[in-house]
C-alpha positions in Angstrom: 13.5 69.8 -18.4 12.4 66.0 -17.1 10.7 67.4 -14.0 9.9 63.5 -13.4 13.6 62.2 -13.1 13.7 64.7 -10.3 11.0 63.6 -8.0 11.3 61.8 -4.9 8.7 59.3 -5.3 8.7 55.9 -5.3 9.5 54.1 -9.1 7.1 51.4 -10.1 9.5 50.7 -13.0 12.3 50.2 -11.0 10.3 48.1 -8.5 9.4 45.9 -11.5 12.8 45.3 -12.8 14.1 44.5 -9.9 11.5 42.2 -8.9 11.8 40.6 -12.5 15.6 40.3 -12.3 15.7 38.7 -8.7 13.1 36.2 -10.4 15.4 35.3 -12.8 18.4 35.2 -10.4 20.4 37.8 -10.5 19.8 39.5 -7.1 21.2 37.7 -3.7 20.7 40.6 -1.7 17.1 41.9 0.1 15.3 44.4 -0.6 16.4 46.3 1.8 20.3 46.5 1.5 20.0 47.3 -2.4 21.1 50.6 -2.5 17.7 52.8 -3.9 18.6 55.5 -6.6 15.8 57.8 -5.0 17.2 57.4 -1.5 20.6 57.6 -2.1 22.0 60.4 -4.6 25.1 62.0 -3.8 25.7 64.5 -6.6 29.0 65.7 -7.5 28.7 69.2 -8.8 32.2 69.8 -9.0 33.5 67.0 -11.5 30.2 67.2 -14.1 32.5 65.3 -16.6 31.6 61.7 -15.0 28.2 60.2 -16.2 28.4 57.6 -13.7 31.3 55.6 -11.4 31.3 52.5 -9.7 29.0 49.6 -9.4 25.7 48.7 -7.6 27.6 47.8 -4.6 28.4 51.4 -4.1 26.4 54.5 -4.1 25.6 55.9 -7.4 27.2 59.6 -8.2 24.8 60.8 -10.8 24.6 64.5 -12.2 22.0 66.0 -11.6 21.2 68.1 -14.5 19.7 65.6 -17.4 20.2 68.2 -20.1 24.0 67.4 -19.4 23.2 63.9 -19.4 21.9 64.1 -23.0 25.0 66.2 -24.0 27.3 63.8 -22.5 25.5 60.8 -23.8 25.4 62.9 -27.5 29.2 63.3 -27.8 30.2 59.5 -26.4 27.8 57.3 -27.2 27.5 55.6 -30.5 24.5 56.7 -32.1 22.4 53.3 -31.7 23.3 53.1 -28.0 21.8 56.9 -28.2 18.4 56.3 -29.9 17.9 53.1 -27.6 18.6 55.5 -24.6 16.3 58.7 -26.4 13.6 56.3 -26.6 13.8 54.4 -23.2 13.6 58.5 -21.6 10.7 59.1 -23.8 9.0 56.1 -22.2 9.8 57.2 -18.5 8.3 60.8 -19.6 5.3 59.3 -20.9 5.3 57.2 -17.9 6.2 60.2 -15.6 7.9 58.2 -13.0 10.7 56.3 -14.2 14.2 56.7 -13.3 17.4 55.5 -15.5 20.5 54.9 -13.9 23.5 52.6 -15.3 25.7 50.9 -12.3 28.5 48.3 -13.5 29.8 49.8 -16.9 32.5 51.6 -15.5 33.3 54.9 -15.9 32.4 56.7 -19.1 34.2 59.6 -20.1 34.5 61.8 -22.8 36.7 61.8 -25.9 37.6 64.7 -28.2 35.0 66.5 -29.9 33.7 65.0 -32.8 33.8 61.3 -31.7 31.2 59.1 -32.1 32.5 56.1 -29.7 32.9 56.1 -26.1 35.7 54.7 -24.4 35.1 52.1 -21.2 37.9 53.2 -18.6 38.8 50.6 -16.1 35.3 49.1 -17.5 37.0 45.0 -16.9 37.7 46.0 -13.0 34.7 47.5 -13.0 33.1 44.4 -14.4 34.7 42.5 -12.2 33.8 44.0 -9.4 30.3 44.2 -9.9 29.9 40.8 -10.6 31.7 40.2 -7.1 29.5 42.3 -5.3 27.1 40.7 -3.2 24.2 42.5 -4.4 24.6 41.8 -8.1 25.3 38.4 -9.5 25.0 36.2 -12.0 23.4 33.0 -10.9 24.0 31.6 -14.6 28.0 32.3 -14.7 30.5 29.8 -12.8 33.0 30.9 -10.4 36.8 29.7 -9.6 38.2 29.0 -6.4 39.5 32.7 -6.6 35.9 34.4 -7.2 36.7 35.5 -10.6 34.2 34.5 -13.7 34.5 31.6 -15.7 33.5 31.4 -19.1 31.1 28.6 -18.5 27.6 28.8 -17.9 26.0 27.1 -14.9 23.5 24.4 -16.3 20.3 25.3 -16.4 17.9 25.4 -13.4 15.7 22.7 -12.5 11.9 22.9 -13.7 10.8 20.5 -10.7 13.8 21.5 -8.1 11.8 21.5 -5.1 14.0 21.0 -2.2 15.9 24.0 -0.9 17.7 25.0 2.8 16.4 28.1 2.4 12.3 26.5 2.4 11.5 24.7 4.9 10.0 21.1 4.4 6.9 20.6 2.4 4.6 19.8 5.1 2.7 16.3 4.8 -1.3 16.8 3.3 -3.6 14.6 5.3 -7.3 14.0 4.3 -9.6 16.3 6.0 -11.6 14.0 7.9 -8.1 12.7 10.1 -7.1 14.7 13.1 -3.1 15.6 13.5 -1.6 16.1 16.6 0.8 19.1 16.5 3.8 17.4 18.2 6.7 16.5 15.7 8.1 12.6 16.3 11.5 11.5 15.6 13.6 8.2 16.5 17.0 8.1 16.4 18.6 5.5 14.1 20.6 3.0 15.9 21.8 -0.9 15.0 21.8 -2.8 18.5 25.8 -4.7 19.1 24.2 -7.7 19.6 22.4 -9.9 17.6 18.6 -10.2 18.4 17.1 -13.7 18.4 13.6 -14.8 17.6 11.4 -15.9 20.5 11.2 -19.5 20.6 8.0 -20.4 21.8 7.5 -22.7 25.1 3.5 -24.0 24.4 2.5 -22.5 27.7 1.8 -18.9 26.1 -1.4 -17.7 27.7 -4.0 -17.4 25.4 -6.5 -14.5 27.1 -10.2 -13.9 26.5 -11.3 -11.2 24.5 -13.6 -9.2 26.9 -13.9 -5.8 24.7 -15.5 -2.7 25.9 -18.8 -4.7 27.8 -16.5 -5.3 30.5 -13.4 -2.8 29.8 -13.1 0.4 29.9 -12.3 2.3 26.5 -8.8 4.4 27.1 -8.3 5.7 23.5 -10.4 5.9 20.5 -10.6 7.8 17.1 -14.0 9.7 16.6 -14.6 9.0 12.9 -12.6 7.0 10.3 -13.6 7.0 7.1 -13.9 3.2 6.1 -16.3 1.4 3.4 -18.4 3.1 1.3 -17.2 6.7 1.7 -13.9 7.8 -0.7 -11.1 10.7 -0.3 -12.4 14.1 -1.4 -10.0 16.8 -0.2 -6.6 17.0 1.9 -5.0 20.1 3.7 -1.8 20.1 5.8 -2.7 19.3 9.2 -5.6 17.7 8.3 -8.9 18.2 10.0 -9.4 22.1 10.9 -10.5 22.9 14.5 -9.4 21.9 18.2 -7.2 18.7 18.4 -9.7 16.9 20.9 -7.4 15.1 23.9 -8.8 11.6 22.9 -6.7 10.0 25.9 -8.4 9.7 29.4 -7.8 12.1 31.9 -5.3 11.2 34.9 -7.2 11.4 38.4 -3.9 11.8 40.2 0.2 11.0 40.4 -1.2 7.4 41.6 -3.3 6.6 38.5 -1.2 4.3 36.3 -3.5 4.0 33.3 -1.5 4.4 30.0 -2.1 7.1 27.8 -2.1 6.3 24.3 -1.8 7.8 21.0 -1.9 7.5 17.1 -2.7 10.6 15.4 1.0 11.2 14.2 2.7 10.3 10.6 2.3 6.9 9.6 0.8 6.3 13.2 -2.3 3.4 13.8 -4.3 2.8 16.3 -7.6 2.9 16.5 -9.1 2.3 20.2 -7.3 0.5 23.0 -9.9 -1.1 25.7 -8.1 -1.5 29.5 -9.4 -4.8 30.8 -7.4 -5.0 33.8 -4.7 -2.6 35.6 -1.7 -3.8 33.2 -3.9 -5.2 30.8 -5.0 -3.6 27.3 -7.0 -4.8 24.4 -6.2 -2.6 20.9 -7.7 -2.3 17.8 -5.8 -1.6 14.6 -7.4 1.1 12.3 -8.5 -0.6 8.7 -6.8 1.4 5.9 -8.3 4.5 5.2 -11.8 4.1 2.4 -12.0 0.1 3.4 -12.9 -2.4 6.1 -9.8 -4.4 5.7 -5.9 -4.6 5.9 -5.0 -4.3 9.5 -1.6 -5.6 9.9 0.8 -2.5 10.3 0.7 -0.8 14.1 2.7 2.2 15.6 1.5 4.2 18.4 2.9 5.9 21.6 2.3 5.2 24.9 2.9 7.5 28.1 2.6 7.4 32.0 4.5 3.9 31.7 5.5 2.0 35.3 9.0 0.1 35.5 8.4 -3.0 37.5 4.9 -4.1 36.3 4.3 -6.8 33.5 1.7 -5.3 30.8 0.1 -7.2 28.4 -1.3 -6.2 24.7 -3.9 -7.7 22.8 -4.5 -6.9 19.5 -7.5 -8.3 18.6 -8.5 -7.7 15.2 -5.4 -9.1 12.4 -6.9 -10.4 9.7 -4.4 -12.9 8.0 -4.4 -16.5 9.2 -0.8 -16.7 9.1 1.9 -14.7 10.6 5.8 -14.9 11.1 4.5 -14.1 15.2 3.8 -17.5 15.3 7.7 -18.6 14.6 9.2 -15.9 17.0 9.0 -12.6 15.1 9.0 -9.7 18.3 7.6 -6.5 18.7 9.6 -3.1 18.5 9.8 -1.4 21.5 11.4 2.5 21.5 12.1 4.2 24.9 12.1 7.7 24.8 14.6 8.0 27.6 16.9 5.3 26.2 17.2 7.4 23.9 17.8 10.6 25.2 19.8 9.4 27.8 21.6 6.3 26.3 21.5 6.7 22.7 19.5 3.7 22.0 16.7 3.5 19.2 14.7 0.4 18.0 15.0 -3.0 19.7 13.2 -6.2 19.6 11.1 -7.0 22.6 8.8 -8.8 24.5 7.7 -12.5 26.0 4.9 -15.2 26.2 4.1 -14.0 22.1 1.5 -16.0 20.9 -0.9 -15.5 17.4 -3.9 -16.9 17.6 -7.7 -17.0 16.3 -10.4 -14.9 17.6 -13.2 -16.7 19.4 -15.7 -14.0 18.9 -17.7 -14.9 16.1 -19.9 -12.0 14.3 -20.6 -13.3 11.3 -18.3 -11.7 9.6 -14.4 -12.5 8.5 -12.7 -14.2 11.3 -10.3 -12.0 12.9 -7.0 -13.4 14.8 -5.1 -11.7 17.6 -1.4 -11.2 18.7 -0.3 -11.2 22.5 2.3 -10.5 24.3 3.9 -9.0 27.3 6.4 -6.2 28.2 8.6 -4.6 31.1 9.0 -0.7 30.3 12.6 0.3 31.1 11.4 3.2 33.3 8.7 5.1 34.9 7.3 8.2 33.8 8.9 7.2 30.1 7.2 7.7 26.8 7.4 4.8 24.6 6.3 3.3 20.7 6.0 0.5 19.4 6.3 -0.8 16.1 5.2 -3.7 14.0 8.3 -2.5 12.0 11.3 -0.2 12.2 8.8 2.9 10.9 10.2 5.2 8.1 8.1 8.2 7.2 7.7 10.4 4.6 9.5 13.3 6.8 12.1 11.3 7.2 12.6 10.4 3.3 12.2 14.5 2.6 15.5 15.0 5.4 17.4 12.6 3.2 16.6 14.1 0.3 17.6 17.7 1.4 20.6 16.3 2.9 21.4 15.0 -0.8 20.2 17.9 -2.7 22.5 20.2 -0.8 25.5 18.1 -0.6 27.6 19.8 -3.4 29.1 16.7 -4.6 26.2 14.1 -4.7 24.0 16.9 -6.3 26.6 16.9 -9.0 24.8 13.1 -10.3 21.8 12.9 -8.4 19.1 14.9 -10.2 16.0 15.2 -7.6 12.6 15.6 -9.6 8.3 15.4 -8.8 7.0 12.7 -10.5 3.6 13.8 -9.9 1.4 14.7 -6.8 -0.4 12.1 -4.6 -3.9 11.7 -4.8 -3.6 14.5 -1.4 -1.3 16.3 -3.3 2.1 15.2 -1.7 5.3 15.1 -4.1 5.8 12.0 -5.7 10.1 12.2 -5.8 12.4 10.6 -8.5 15.5 10.4 -8.6 17.8 10.3 -11.8 21.1 8.7 -10.9 24.1 9.0 -13.4 27.5 10.5 -13.8 27.7 12.9 -16.7 28.8 11.4 -20.2 31.7 13.0 -22.0 29.4 12.5 -25.3 26.2 12.1 -26.4 26.9 8.6 -27.5 28.4 7.6 -24.7 25.3 9.0 -22.7 23.2 7.0 -25.2 24.9 3.9 -24.7 24.3 3.9 -21.2 21.6 1.1 -20.0 18.9 1.9 -17.5 17.9 0.3 -13.6 14.8 1.2 -12.1 13.8 0.6 -8.4 11.1 1.7 -6.6 9.5 0.9 -2.5 6.1 2.2 -0.7 3.5 0.9 -3.3 2.4 -0.9 0.0 3.0 2.1 2.8 2.8 -0.8 6.0 5.9 -2.3 4.2 8.7 0.0 5.6 11.6 -2.6 5.2 11.4 -1.6 1.5 12.5 1.9 2.6 15.0 0.6 4.6 16.6 -2.0 1.7 16.3 1.7 -0.7 18.2 4.0 1.4 20.7 1.2 1.8 20.9 1.7 -2.2 21.1 5.0 -2.2 23.8 5.5 0.5 26.3 3.3 -1.8 25.4 4.3 -5.5 25.4 8.1 -3.8 29.2 7.4 -2.3 32.5 7.9 -3.7 33.2 4.0 -3.7 35.0 2.8 -6.8 32.3 0.6 -7.7 29.5 3.1 -6.8 31.4 5.2 -9.3 31.5 2.7 -12.0 28.0 2.0 -11.6 27.2 5.8 -12.1 29.5 5.6 -15.0 27.4 2.5 -17.0 24.2 2.6 -15.8 21.4 5.5 -15.7 19.2 5.0 -12.4 15.9 6.2 -12.0 14.7 5.8 -8.7 11.3 6.0 -6.8 11.6 5.8 -3.3 8.1 6.1 -1.9 5.5 5.4 -4.8 2.6 5.5 -2.1 3.3 8.7 0.1 -0.3 9.3 1.1 -0.8 5.6 2.5 2.7 6.3 4.6 1.5 9.8 6.0 -2.0 8.6 7.6 -0.3 4.9 8.6 -2.2 2.5 6.2 -0.5 -0.7 5.8 -1.4 -1.7 1.7 -3.9 1.1 0.0 -3.8 4.7 -1.7 -6.3 7.2 -0.4 -8.6 5.8 -3.4 -8.8 2.4 -0.7 -7.0 -0.1 -3.5 -4.0 -2.0 -3.5 -1.8 0.3 -6.3 0.4 -3.0 -7.1 -2.7 -4.4 -8.7 -3.7 -1.6 -11.1 -0.3 -1.0 -12.7 -2.6 -1.2 -16.1 -5.3 1.6 -15.0 -6.3 4.2 -17.3 -7.5 6.1 -14.1 -4.8 8.7 -13.9 -6.5 11.0 -11.7 -7.8 8.3 -9.2 -4.1 6.6 -9.3 -1.4 9.0 -10.4 1.6 7.7 -8.7 1.6 4.3 -10.8 0.6 5.6 -13.9 3.2 8.3 -14.4 5.6 5.5 -13.3 4.1 3.4 -15.6 4.5 6.1 -17.9 7.6 7.3 -17.1 8.9 3.9 -17.9 7.4 4.0 -20.9 9.6 6.7 -22.1 12.4 5.3 -20.6 12.4 1.9 -23.1 11.5 4.5 -26.2 15.2 6.0 -25.0 17.6 3.2 -24.4 17.4 -0.6 -22.7 15.8 -1.1 -19.3 18.7 -3.9 -17.7 16.8 -4.6 -14.6 13.4 -3.3 -12.8 12.6 -3.9 -8.7 10.0 -3.4 -7.1 10.8 -3.3 -2.9 8.2 -4.9 -0.5 7.7 -6.9 2.9 6.3 -10.2 3.3 4.8 -11.2 6.8 4.3 -14.8 6.4 8.0 -16.1 5.3 11.5 -15.4 6.9 14.7 -14.1 4.9 15.0 -12.1 1.8 13.7 -13.2 -1.9 12.7 -12.4 -5.3 9.4 -12.7 -7.4 10.1 -13.0 -11.2 8.6 -14.0 -14.8 9.7 -17.1 -16.6 10.7 -15.9 -19.5 9.0 -17.9 -22.8 12.1 -17.4 -25.3 14.3 -20.1 -25.2 17.3 -17.8 -26.5 17.1 -16.2 -22.9 16.1 -19.2 -21.7 16.7 -19.0 -17.4 18.2 -15.7 -18.0 15.9 -14.0 -15.4 16.9 -16.3 -12.4 21.1 -15.2 -13.0 20.5 -12.4 -10.8 18.8 -13.8 -7.9 21.2 -16.3 -7.9 24.0 -14.2 -8.1 22.2 -12.2 -5.2 21.8 -15.3 -3.0 26.0 -15.7 -3.4 26.7 -12.1 -2.5 24.3 -12.3 0.4 24.0 -15.7 1.7 23.0 -15.4 5.4 19.9 -13.1 4.2 18.8 -13.9 0.5 17.5 -17.2 -0.2 17.4 -18.6 -4.0 15.0 -21.3 -3.2 12.3 -18.8 -1.7 12.4 -17.0 -5.2 9.4 -18.0 -7.6 9.0 -17.1 -11.6 5.3 -18.2 -12.0 3.3 -15.8 -13.6 0.0 -15.9 -12.3 -3.2 -14.4 -14.0 -4.0 -12.8 -10.3 -1.0 -11.1 -10.7 -1.1 -9.6 -13.9 -1.7 -5.9 -12.7 1.5 -5.8 -10.3 4.8 -3.7 -11.7 6.6 -6.8 -12.0 4.6 -8.6 -14.3 3.3 -5.1 -16.3 7.0 -4.0 -17.0 8.0 -7.7 -17.7 5.2 -7.8 -20.7 6.5 -4.2 -21.4 10.0 -5.5 -22.6 12.2 -5.5 -19.4 13.2 -9.1 -18.8 14.7 -8.3 -15.3 11.6 -7.8 -13.8 11.5 -8.8 -10.1 9.5 -7.9 -6.5 11.6 -8.0 -3.6 10.1 -9.1 -1.0 11.8 -8.6 2.7 10.8 -10.0 5.5 9.7 -8.2 9.0 10.9 -11.2 10.8 14.6 -12.6 10.2 16.3 -15.0 8.9 16.9 -18.2 8.6 20.4 -18.9 7.0 23.6 -19.1 7.8 25.1 -16.8 10.5 22.1 -14.9 11.3 20.1 -18.1 11.3 17.4 -17.7 14.5 17.8 -13.9 14.3 15.8 -10.7 13.9 16.9 -8.3 10.9 18.0 -4.8 11.7 17.9 -1.7 9.8 21.6 -2.7 8.7 20.7 -5.5 7.3 18.6 -4.6 5.3 20.4 -1.5 4.2 23.3 -3.7 3.4 21.2 -5.5 1.2 20.8 -2.4 -0.8 25.1 -2.8 -1.7 24.7 -6.3 -2.6 22.4 -5.3 -4.8 24.6 -2.8 -6.1 27.3 -5.2 -6.4 25.6 -8.0 -8.4 24.7 -5.9 -10.8 28.5 -5.5 -11.3 28.8 -9.1 -11.4 26.0 -9.3 -13.7 27.6 -7.0 -16.5 31.2 -7.8 -15.7 32.5 -8.2 -19.8 34.1 -12.0 -18.2 30.9 -13.7 -18.5 32.1 -16.0 -16.4 29.9 -15.9 -13.5 27.2 -15.6 -15.8 28.0 -18.8 -17.3 28.5 -20.6 -14.0 25.1 -19.4 -12.7 23.4 -20.5 -15.9 25.2 -24.2 -15.8 23.8 -24.3 -11.9 20.3 -23.4 -13.0 20.1 -25.6 -15.5 21.5 -28.1 -12.8 18.9 -27.3 -9.9 16.0 -27.2 -12.6 16.7 -30.9 -13.6 16.6 -32.0 -9.9 13.3 -29.8 -9.5 12.0 -32.1 -12.8 13.2 -35.0 -11.6 11.6 -34.6 -8.4 8.2 -32.9 -9.5 8.1 -36.2 -11.9 8.5 -38.8 -8.8 6.0 -37.3 -6.8 3.5 -38.0 -9.9 4.8 -41.5 -10.4 6.2 -40.8 -13.5 9.2 -41.6 -15.1 10.5 -38.7 -17.4 14.0 -39.1 -19.6 15.6 -36.0 -18.5 18.5 -37.0 -21.1 16.0 -36.2 -24.0 14.3 -32.6 -24.5 13.2 -31.8 -21.0 14.2 -28.4 -21.5 11.5 -27.8 -23.1 9.2 -28.7 -20.0 7.2 -25.8 -19.4 8.7 -24.0 -16.3 5.4 -22.9 -14.9 4.2 -26.3 -14.8 7.1 -27.5 -12.1 6.6 -24.5 -10.0 3.7 -23.8 -7.4 2.1 -20.8 -7.0 3.2 -18.0 -5.3 -0.2 -18.2 -3.3 1.6 -18.1 -0.2 3.2 -14.5 -0.8 2.0 -11.3 1.2 -0.6 -10.5 -1.6 -4.0 -9.9 -1.7 -6.5 -10.5 -4.8 -7.5 -7.4 -7.0 -10.8 -5.8 -4.8 -12.2 -4.3 -8.3 -12.3 -0.4 -9.0 -14.9 1.5 -6.2 -17.8 2.0 -7.6 -17.7 5.7 -8.0 -14.4 5.1 -10.2 -15.5 2.4 -12.0 -18.4 4.3 -13.8 -15.3 6.9 -14.6 -13.4 3.7 -16.1 -16.5 2.8 -18.3 -17.1 6.2 -19.4 -13.4 6.6 -20.4 -13.0 3.3 -22.3 -16.3 3.8 -24.1 -15.0 7.4 -24.5 -11.5 5.2 -25.8 -13.5 2.9 -28.4 -15.5 5.5 -29.9 -12.4 7.6 -31.2 -10.6 4.3 -32.0 -13.5 3.8 -34.7 -13.4 7.5 -35.8 -10.1 7.7 -36.0 -8.5 6.8 -39.5 -4.8 6.0 -39.7 -3.6 8.8 -41.1 -0.5 8.9 -43.7 2.6 10.6 -42.2 4.9 10.9 -45.8 4.6 11.1 -49.6 5.7 8.0 -49.9 2.4 6.2 -47.7 0.3 8.4 -49.6 1.9 7.2 -53.0 1.7 3.8 -52.3 -2.0 3.7 -51.3 -2.7 5.7 -54.8 -0.7 3.2 -56.1 -2.5 0.0 -54.8 -5.9 1.7 -55.6 -5.2 1.9 -59.1 -3.8 -1.9 -59.6 -7.0 -2.8 -57.6 -9.2 -0.8 -60.0 -7.5 -2.2 -63.0 -7.5 -6.0 -62.0 -11.3 -5.7 -61.2 -11.6 -4.0 -65.0 -9.8 -7.1 -66.6 -11.2 -9.5 -64.1 -14.8 -8.7 -65.0 -13.3 -8.1 -69.2 -12.4 -12.0 -69.1 -15.6 -13.3 -67.2 -17.8 -11.5 -70.1 -15.9 -12.3 -72.8 -15.1 -16.5 -71.9 -17.1 -17.2 -69.4 -17.8 -20.9 -71.2 -14.2 -21.4 -71.4 -13.3 -20.3 -67.8 -16.0 -22.8 -66.6 -14.2 -25.8 -68.5 -10.8 -24.5 -66.7 -12.2 -24.6 -63.3 -13.8 -28.1 -64.3 -10.5 -29.4 -65.0 -8.8 -28.0 -62.1 -10.8 -29.6 -59.5 -10.5 -32.9 -61.2 -6.7 -32.4 -60.8 -7.0 -31.1 -57.3 -8.6 -34.6 -56.2 -5.7 -36.9 -57.8 -2.9 -34.4 -57.1 -0.2 -35.2 -54.3 2.1 -33.4 -52.4 3.5 -31.6 -55.6 3.7 -27.8 -55.7 0.7 -26.3 -57.0 1.2 -25.0 -60.4 -0.3 -22.1 -61.0 -2.5 -21.5 -64.1 -3.4 -17.7 -63.7 -1.0 -15.2 -65.4 -1.5 -12.5 -62.5 -0.3 -15.1 -60.1 3.4 -15.3 -61.6 3.2 -11.1 -61.4 2.5 -10.9 -57.9 4.9 -13.8 -57.2 2.9 -14.4 -53.8 4.4 -11.9 -51.4 7.6 -12.8 -53.7 8.1 -16.5 -53.1 10.0 -18.4 -56.0 8.3 -19.9 -58.2 9.0 -23.5 -57.4 8.2 -22.8 -53.6 5.2 -24.4 -52.2 2.2 -22.5 -51.6 1.1 -22.1 -48.1 -1.5 -24.5 -47.3 -4.2 -22.6 -46.1 -4.5 -20.9 -50.0 -5.2 -24.1 -51.5 -8.8 -24.2 -49.2 -12.1 -24.0 -51.1 -15.1 -22.7 -49.9 -18.2 -23.5 -51.1 -21.2 -21.0 -51.6 -23.9 -20.7 -49.5 -26.4 -21.5 -52.4 -23.9 -24.6 -54.0 -27.5 -26.8 -54.4 -29.5 -23.6 -56.4 -26.1 -23.5 -58.8 -26.0 -27.0 -59.4 -29.3 -27.1 -60.6 -28.8 -24.1 -62.9 -25.5 -26.0 -64.2 -26.2 -29.4 -64.9 -23.7 -31.6 -65.2 -21.4 -29.8 -63.5 -20.4 -30.8 -59.9 -17.9 -29.5 -57.9 -15.4 -32.0 -55.8 -13.1 -30.7 -53.4 -11.1 -31.5 -50.4 -11.9 -30.5 -47.0 -8.1 -30.6 -45.9 -5.9 -27.5 -45.9 -3.3 -29.5 -47.7 -4.1 -30.7 -51.1 -2.3 -34.4 -50.2 -5.6 -36.9 -50.8 -3.9 -39.6 -48.8 -5.1 -37.6 -46.0 -9.0 -38.1 -46.3 -11.5 -38.1 -43.7 -12.6 -41.2 -42.4 -16.3 -41.8 -44.3 -19.0 -40.8 -42.7 -17.6 -37.8 -40.8 -18.2 -34.6 -41.2 -14.7 -32.4 -41.8 -13.9 -29.6 -39.8 -13.3 -27.2 -42.5 -10.9 -24.4 -42.2 -12.4 -20.7 -42.8 -10.4 -19.1 -45.7 -9.7 -15.5 -45.6 -9.9 -15.3 -49.5 -13.9 -15.3 -50.0 -15.5 -15.9 -53.2 -16.5 -12.8 -54.9 -20.8 -12.6 -55.4 -21.4 -11.8 -59.1 -24.7 -9.9 -59.9 -24.9 -11.5 -63.1 -24.4 -14.9 -62.3 -23.7 -17.7 -59.9 -19.9 -18.5 -60.2 -18.5 -21.2 -57.9 -15.9 -20.6 -55.5 -12.2 -22.1 -56.4 -9.0 -21.4 -54.7 -8.0 -18.0 -54.3 -6.5 -16.4 -56.7 -6.8 -13.2 -56.3 -3.9 -12.5 -54.1 -2.7 -8.7 -54.6 0.8 -7.5 -53.3 2.1 -4.5 -53.2 5.9 -3.4 -52.9 
């Protein structure tokens, strides 16, 4: 009857439904393992009583005669279901390529004649078997340990879920100008068993003369590096298209001991290497892409090493006049053979370390040099040098992948995409909190916002962040308590583009992101624009207790914070409690005396200042040194990755101290802060040669006046926007201003509309009353004004008596009748045509006080022109006659 149902052609509708259900999570099996009704049909001619039997996990037993199916359906199914199936069959007949099968409903058995209902024999068992089938299983239902159905729905799918074990990691996207080698660079994580001491300068360190290309041989050089004047246009996975060139020199034989350099990998930075002697090389670092400065971070590979000789490396184009290398900081070395054979990772190495000014004068900004000597541990080894322990974008993705695949951690750590960077790399956002029992409990939680790597060359921020995540995601009782009382918003890498290409400070926009948190250019600075917007929305939902941005510092040792002085006397010195507590919890790493809380104008675009002005009292920048500690048991030693990760734990510990219901610690810290400030003020006044009574109101002294600026911070001044972005910003600002001019304030409620209508009516009535009174008795009005002015000259500081009945009606914004008026309301404003008016009104002289008060004893000295304040209530110009201005009586208040 329906020949289309008996054809063996592929079924497009069935294929569509399969893909549709697979997309929404109902199928787990691959297409090849799914039973196909067109391929697997087993006809039971001897048992026509069953329409179907089994589930999708079994081969379907179908009745071949479609007419028998219709008869059986008509006698066993309800009328509504029969109509639905009939319509479906008609549509299938219209398509001429459709098939219907009903797996998983159990065995449909016919009832006695005349019955219009159907019976599902063994439905429960078949349904349970269907759910347990590996080929058809809903992902929206939860299963218990016995693999039985739990009547609870799974949490909805995450819209921006990105990491999965079934998918490879997102490959980093590079600017299309950058060449990238195909090798995968990976380092093991290792902490030295013994302390690594700072280098002690002897004063006899050699200062090598800069030779350059003229007397040396270039053994490695990047072809083209986008610098200032160019700007980012496009990106792709793998960077530049085409064949990767061999930039290192070709060895002439096994006796050739020339080092082979390479830096075209993730976070690598080295532009050129010049061989000036057998074992001596001059190195030039690459500036941040699309800029001509910010040379600080270095990370490169050397091959073809020799064990016995002493090598000398000299970096010739550093830009900072001060560096931790002058006080003993050593570069980092990584040996691949040591890592493979002895499981040893990064370690501090180097001798004869010297940081000095480059004598080469080319008329541009001065350069500084860093030189050191080293002996490699093995022959024919592959080694790496770095300014600090690298932490790449791929390292972060691997860590987040482990968190996403952890069945316990993924329950309280939700991974989202905040945005895409300029090159299209994902900026990750983690929300960490334990599920709340009630909506009220969830709303009562305060928020903590942490971020890192806005400056890509400051990898120490990532190690502190890793330590924080390791602890907050652990099963520690303190970690569980923190997740119970806080909502953590974590941005582990704000500038992935800069991290990938090996920049020190800038993004691919060629600018320091930590100077543009006020930006309106969402497309050019997406990472910080979306960060600020996320925090703004978060502040509307809940209180943000703390904001902290993790950075690195190349001029000071130890770890410290930059904060913002609080102007509210109610919370005086409260912003300093968290740093002081942190210094007590980590006394050998954190220095409270290195902290600074002054807000400078040049730092208005930084994250901590912008978030502070948005209302976050505890807004900080955490600076971790590239060097080591000068405190406690770690004095004179380098920081390792374990030291930095331990600081992440101390941040969590200090948060618990800050929010402890027992405020003993908080009170003690406040008292200690007041005493420290008292001593600081006394020292400051002694330096100035002044005497100050600290027993008086010393707490009213401005904290900004006694604190030094943060000019010693490892920060740069804002360069402004590039030309192409400045033009876009100007256009956006002009459009914004035009919209603000055209935009009228919309009235959202009927109450507001009624109030506006009442105000307009009241103004109209008052204006009519005033005009009528002036026309009726202008002469009497002038007489009253004259008496008023005479009384104002002889009046004392007594309250002003209101002579106008309208004044009593409005009550000066509901003031009491006996309350003195605001002195600004008694200010007299003379009209511009005063002389002309006096000529028209002979015998009438205007006498007024130029002061804002009515006290005649405070009149200005003779011959001195008084400084007249500008009144907000001007005299109304009349067309009929010029009227002298008098104290503002036209004051209208509205409910």
